[in-house]
N, C-alpha and C positions, 0 to 999 in steps of 0.2 A: 708583634702580638702584645702589645702594651694593655693594648683598647680591648680586648678579649676580658670577658671572668675567668674567674679562675676554675669554674664549673665547665666553659668552651673548651677554655684550654685543656683540663682531662679530658673531655669526650675526645678530641681530636685527637690527644695523646692514645689512646685505650683504640682509638680507630686503626693509628697508623701502627700499632706493635698487633692488632689483630688480623686487620684488612689485609697487610702488605704480607705478610707471610702465608695469607689463603692464597692469594693472588700468585705468588711466586711456584706455592707448590701446587696450585690447579692449571697453571701455564706449564710448569717443567713436568706434569699429568700428563695433560694434551700432549704436549711432544712429544715427550719418552713413548706417547701412544701411538700415535701418529708413525711416529723411526718405526717402530717396532712393527706396526700397520704394512708400513711399507719394503721393511728388508723381508718379513713372512713372506708377502705375497709377491716378493721375486724372487725368494727360493721360491719358491712352491712353483711360480709360473717356469723356472727355468729348471726343476724337477719333471712337473709336467709333458713339456716342448724336450725333453729330453727322453721322456718315457714315449712323447708320437714318435722322436727320432726315432729311436729304437724300434717301436710297431711298423714303422715303415721300412724302415731298414731290413725287417724281417725278411717284408713283401718281399723287398726290391733280389733279399734273398735267394727269396720259394721260386720267382720269375728269372734269375742267375739259374738257378739250381734245376729248373724245368726247361730250360731253354737247351743249358749243358750237358744234358743227359740225356735231353731227347733223342739226340740221335743214336744212342746208345739202348734205347728202348728195343724190347725183343718181345716176340710174340709167336706161338705154336699154332704155325695154318696147317702145317702140313706133316706127316708121319717122317721125311728126310733129319729132322728138326727144329734147333732153337736159328729163327734167322731176325736181327738187327734193324733199326729203320733206315740204318744208314746204306744196310744190303740192299732191303728193297726200292731207296733213291734211286743206288746206282742200279739195278734191272729196269726201273720204272722209266729211264731214262734211253732205253734205248729198245724196250718193250714192241713188238707190235700187235703182239696179240689183243684184240680188245676185252674179249671176256678174263685173258688176264691182267687185264690193267684193271676190268670194271675189280675184281677180287683184291686185287692190293692195296685200292684203293679205299674197301669197303673194311678193309684190315686197319687200315691206316686212320680212317674216323674212327674205329673201338679204340684208337686208343687217344685221339681226343679224346673222346666222349670221357673216356675214365677221367683226363683231368680237367674237362667243366665240370663236371659233376664233385668234385673236392675242392674247387676253389670259385665260389657264386658272383666272383667281381668280373673274371673270366667271359667277355661277349665270343670270341668266338678265333680258332685258330687256324692260322691259314700257311701254307707248305705251299714255294714255291720255287718251280722245276727250271732248271736251266732251258731247257727246250722250250719251255711257253707253257707246260700246264700247272694246273696245282693244285694239290687237294686241300680242301676249305671243311669246316665243320663251325658251325654257328648257334647261339642258342638265342634261335628266333631274327638273324640275321644272315644276312649272307653277299660273296664277292659281284657289284655288276658283271653281267653276263659278256665276255668277251673281256673283263680288264688283263692289263699287263702292266707288271711292274717296272720293265726296265729302264723306262724313260724319268720315273719319280726322283725327288731328292728322296725319300727316306729311304732307297731300297739303295742308291746308290752312295748315300750314306753309311750302311749295314757293310756293304761290301768294302767300303773304307776301311771299318773298324776290324776287318781279318779274323773273325770269329768273334770278338768283344761285345758286349752287348750293347746295344743302341736306342737309346729311349728317345721318341721324339713329344712334341710336345701335346699340349690339349688341346684341339681342336675336334670338328666335325671330318670324319675323314670321308669324303663323297666319291671315294670307289667303293662306298658297305653299304648295302640296302638298308633302308630303316635305319640309317646313322643317327647315330645322341654326340654329343662333345666325351668323346673318350680320350685314351692316353695307349699307346705301342711301346709294343718292345720288340725286338727284332733282331737276331742272331743270325749272320752268317753259318752253313751245316758244308760242314769239309773230313773225307775218310782221315780217319786216326791213323791208317799204315800211309795210304799213298798221298792225304793232302788232297785231294782230287774235291774243288770244288761240287755239292752235291746239289745246293740249294740256299732258301732262306726262309726258316719259322719266322712269324711275325703272328703276335699274341695280343690281341684287343679287349685293353680291357675298361671296364667304366667307370667313372669316379668314384663311386662305390670302398673300388683299392684303397682308399686316402681316408675313410670314415671313421677310422681309429686316432685320426691326426687330433678331434677336437674332444677326444672323449671327456679328458679331467684337464679342461680349461677354465674357468672361472664364467658362463653362460652370459649375454648382453654387455659386457665392460669389455673383452676381449676381444681383439682382430687376428685369424691365426692364418699367414700364407704361405703355402709351399714354390719355392720360385724356384728356376733354373739359375745357369751360373750368369746369365744375363739380368737376371733380374725380371723376370717377365711370372705372372703369377698362373702357376698349375694347378692350384687347388686352395680357396680359400672358406673358413667356417660356412658362410651366409653364403657361397658359389651366385654371388654377384659379379664377382671381377677377375674373372677365371679370364685367362687369355689378353690383359693390362698390363701394366710395366706398378712397377712400384712406383710411389710415390719420390722426387727427386733428392729429397734427403733421405733413406732411406736405400735408394735405389745407388747411390753414391756410397755408402755403408757396404752393403751387402756386394757389389763389387768390387770394395776396396779388402774385403775379405777373403782370404785362400781357404781354407781348411781350417780357419781358428771360428771360436764364439767369441759373443760380447754381451755385457749387459749396460744398456746406454736406459740412461736417467734421463727426458727429457724433462727440467724444472718450471721452464715458458710453457710447455705446453700440456703441464698436469699427466704427463704418460712414460710407461716403464715399457721399454721396448728391449726385446728379447731374442737373441741371433743365435741359432742353431745350424751347426755344417756337419753334414751325412759326411762319412767317415771313407766312401769307398767313389762318391759320384760328386758333382761339383749341383750337390741341391743345396738348398738351404731353407730350414722353418725359420719364418719370423713373425712375433708375437708383438701387438701393441696393447698394453692392455693403462687403462684412461682411470690413474688416481683419484683424480676428483669424484667418478662415481664410484670408486671402492669410498670412498667418507663420505660418502652419499648413502651407501650401504651398511656404513658403521656409524651414522648421524646419533642412532638412538645412543650409543655411549660415550657421546659427546654430549649429548643433554643431559644422561643421566649426572657426566661429569660436572657440566655447567647446572644442572639444579643441586644438585649437592653443594657447590660453590657458592651459590649466590642464597642457600640457607643455612650457611655456617658463615658466611658475611650479616644475611637479616641477623643471627642469633647475637654476634660479637655487636653488630650497632645496640642493638635493643639492652646485651650486657654493657655495654659503653654506658647507653644511656641512664642505668640501671644504679650503675657505680660511681660515674658522677657525680650525679642526685645523692646519692646514698653521702660520701664524702662531703662534700661539700655543704649540703641543704644546714646543718649548724650551723655555717659561717655566713649562709646566705643570710636566714632566719635573724643573727645576732646583728646583720648593715643593717637589715629592713629596722630592724629597733632602735640603731643607733641614728637611721637617717629618720624615724618620728621626733626623736627625743631633739634634732635640731629647731622644731615647729612647737610641741607639747610639751608638758611636763616633765623634766625627766624620771621613768619611770626601770625600776629595776629586773629581772624575771627571774623565773622558780626553773627556767625549762634545763637540760643539758647540767644542771648540776651535781647530781647521783657522780657522773663519768669522771673516772679515773687518769684520761689520757690529755692531752692538750690542746681538746675543747670542752673538757669541764674545766681546768686552769683557766681557760682563752675566759667563761661564761665565769666565773668564780670574781675573774681579777676585774672581768667590768660589771660588775654589781658592787666591788671594791669602790672601784672609780667613784659611778656612780653617787655612792651616800656620799664620798668624801668630797666631791662636786657638788652636790643640794647641800653638803655642812658650808663649803666655801662661800658657796654664793649666798647660803643665808647670811652670813655674820657681815659679808660683801656688804650686799645689800642693807641691813638697816643703817651699818657705822657707813654706808657714801649718803641714806639718807639722812639723817644724823650731820654730819658734816657739811650736804650741801643745805639743808634747813639754817643753820649757825651761818654760812656763807651769805645766803641769802636775806638774812637779816643784820648784819651784819653789814651788807651792801647799800644799806634799804638805809640804817645808820646812817650811813656816812655819806649818802646821796639828801634824804633827808634832813639832819643838821648843817652839813652844809650851804643848803637853800635857804636854809632859816636864817642864817647867821645873816647872810645876805639881803634878805628881805628886810631880817627887822632894823637892820643898818638903815635899811631904804626909807622906809617911813620913819623912821628917826630923824634921818635929814632933811624931810620931807616937814616933818612935823615942825624940825626949829623954823625954818624958811619961811610958811603959812600953815593961814589955817584954814581947807578948803575941803571938800565935800570928796576930794578923790581918797584923804585917806579913808573915806568910809569904805569907798571901792576897795581900794587894797586893802585893807581889811576883811570883808564879804569874799574877795579870790582867794585871799591868802586861809582864810576857814574851811572851803572848798576844798583848796589843795591840801589840807590837812586830812580832813576826812577820807580825801582819798588816798591819801594815802595809809593810812592807817586801816584801811579795808584788808581783810583777812581771809574772804569767804575765796578766796580762788585766787589763784599767780595770776591765772587769765584773764583777758577783759575785754571787751568791744572796744574795735576803734577808736570809735564815736568815745566814748572814756576818753582814751586813753588821748587823741585831740581836743576834748575838754578841759582837760587838766592841762593841758602846752597853753589853751588858751587864757586861762583863769591868770597860768608865767605870766602870760605874751599881756595883760592886761596891766598887770601890776608896773611892766617893762617900760610899757607905752605910758604912763604918768610919772616916772621918774625920767625917759631921758626924753620923753615929750615930741618932739618932730624929728630927732634924730637919727631916728631908726625906722624905716618900713616893711613891715610883716605881712607875706603872701601865705595862702592855704591852698596849695590843689591839688586835691585827692579826687582820684579818681570813681567813676560812678560805682555803688554799690560794695565799697570795699570797707566802709563801715561798719556792717555786720560782722564783719572778721572778727576772728582773737586775734591780740597781740600782747605778747609780757608787761603788763603795768611798769609805769617808770623808765621808759626806754624814751622816748622824746623827746619830754622838758628839758631833760639832763643835756641833752646835745644843744637845742635851742639855747639854753645857759651859757655853754659852753662855747657856741658862736658868739655870742653877747660878750661874753667876758675875758676872751681870748681874740676874739678878731672884730668887732665891729669897737670897744670900746678904744682901742688907741688910734682909730682911724678917723682924721682930721675929716670935719664935712659927713655929710646923712648915709649913712648906712641901709642895705636892706637882708634881710634872711628871709628864703623861699624851704618851707618845709610841705616838698612833694609827694605822696603817696600813688605807687601802681602795682600789678599785678603783673605777672611774667613768668613763664610755664611755673606752674604753679609753686611760686613763692612772692612774698609781700617785698619789695621796696620799698624805703624812704629814703630820700636827697631830704637833708636838710642843709644847703646851699648858701654862702653867705660872702659877700665881696668885702672883707674888712682887708688885714695887715698879710692875710696869711703866714703860709710861714717857709723858709729854707728847706732844700733838700733833706739838707742835715738834722733838722728839726721832724721831715716828713719821715724819715729813716728811724730818726731813735723813736719814735710812736708808734710803726709800724711795729720796730722790733717788741714792744712795751705790748701793743697788743697778740703778738705774737706766742707772748711766754705764756706758762700754764699758770691760772689763778695763783694767785701766793694773798693772803692776808695779815694784816698786824690789827693791832691792837686799836677801835675804834676811836675818828678822830685825826687818826695819827698820818702825814699827809707826806708821804718820805720822796713821792715818784711826780714829776708834773704829767699833765694831763689825766687826773687820776678820775673823772667822771668819764672822759671815752677807756679809760681801763675797765673802771664797775662794768659800769655799762655792756662792754663786750663780756665782760669775766660774765655777767647772771644767762647774756643771750647763749652763749657758748655753752656752761651747766645744764643750761634746761632744755636746749636745742638740740644739740650735739656742736662737734668741732666746726661741722662744715658750719656752720651759720654763725652773724656776728654783724662787726664793723668794718667797713672798705674805705679807707685815708684817701682824700688825693687835697693839693695843697701846693700854690706856687706862690712865693713872695709881693706883694703888692699888688696882688690881683683878688686875693680868696681862697676858704677851704669849703671842700664838697666832703660831708662822712656819710657812709651810705650806709642804713640798718638795711638788712638779709634775715628774713625768720620763712619758716615753712606757712603756705596758705591754710587755715586753721579753719572751720565755717562753724 
């Protein structure tokens, strides 16, 4: 985080303290909302299925009541009194008179018709007598001619029930004309006094009997099944799986439950399954609700929560940007002003001075600092210029006086020995050198002027030393038009003669080589004189490394004062990275290199 600006850091802080709570509230709200919806759906579904079970149970109780009371049903058909259905069944078993048999059948059909008119889902009522006869009344359907149920499983199972209700599977009864998928309820009838078997009553009911099963369920997202104890589907709301068995997972659950209820949350499948049992028979209602579809139904609420969260997030981001800019703008403006001051004149600012907080104090102290810096720089530059000017003049005076003394000594010596034209040459060269030295137009001169000054000095020295010394100038082409600080080459040549070649036996050589490398100008003054020991080399290098110190003009208290003076002048003028570089070996010679920037 150290490389980020204060503005960016504040922005991230505002984002963190605003967006994270929004995300937490949004996720928590959405999770609580979905959980609440799931719980409500589970509760509503359970209640709805309980209501469905109750309605179907009421219908079954009606069927139970019809079949039980059937044999107690009575009819006034003669003046002798009231005759029950059971009495008529006992008579019809032994009757031989066809007319009387016809009368009994008509009376029984009247009873059947009354029942059919009260229950629309009953397709037909069939009464099978032990002697093979039967009485039937159907609503658009009837038994096939000659049908006998004696060997059918439903009949045998009904007999085995010993008077309790038997319920068949939902299928198409092939013994009924114009039959459709239906469910039958049958009961064996007995005389209440003698327990004589009187026959079997069968009610054939259409699937409309289960119409109330899916009345309160959620449409399109709920699958509801009415199954028997073996898991066979008696009815489902889409009526496309009647007669099939439940899926294996649900079938296992249904078969493992006796008369208990269970709610199963299938998270992987995204479904809610509710199983309800009937109180008196081994039937169950199974409801499977798609939670994913419910969530789609509530997609509008989810989108609303999402839109509110996104709106809050956008508002908080904009507020974060505004607040971070508002807080950091004064600091940013001050940093821009301070950055400009690196390359421009130091300027004060009039902004934010009226503020009484930390920002106002910061701007006020900045102005005070700039004011103090300007005053310090002004005084420092003035003192430095005065000091530099005096140092330059002192150095030039030392160099010029030293050279003048040696030159005059040479002229005097030659004049005493012989009277020749060489004195005129030396005098002219010396005059040119004096004129060059007192030149005050600029401290910088062209390199060809500095080399001309060195040539005048060499001309005088050649006359003095005759054939003892050889001088070579090797200057890179095009270098002579560049600028150089004056009076830096000649003192080094003088130093090479008096400290290198004068004490050498035999002929010596001085080479002056000038070249450019990496935007810097180098001058190598090379002599093959006596050289210096490592200790002397280190002593001179330490002297050159010392900061410039000045003494009275003409005072010489350190060795190699010429090297030190030239090095000090170059460092003061160009900077501490420029100056002289010394290399020397005893008995081999010395090389002094001048390093200055290239200035055209």
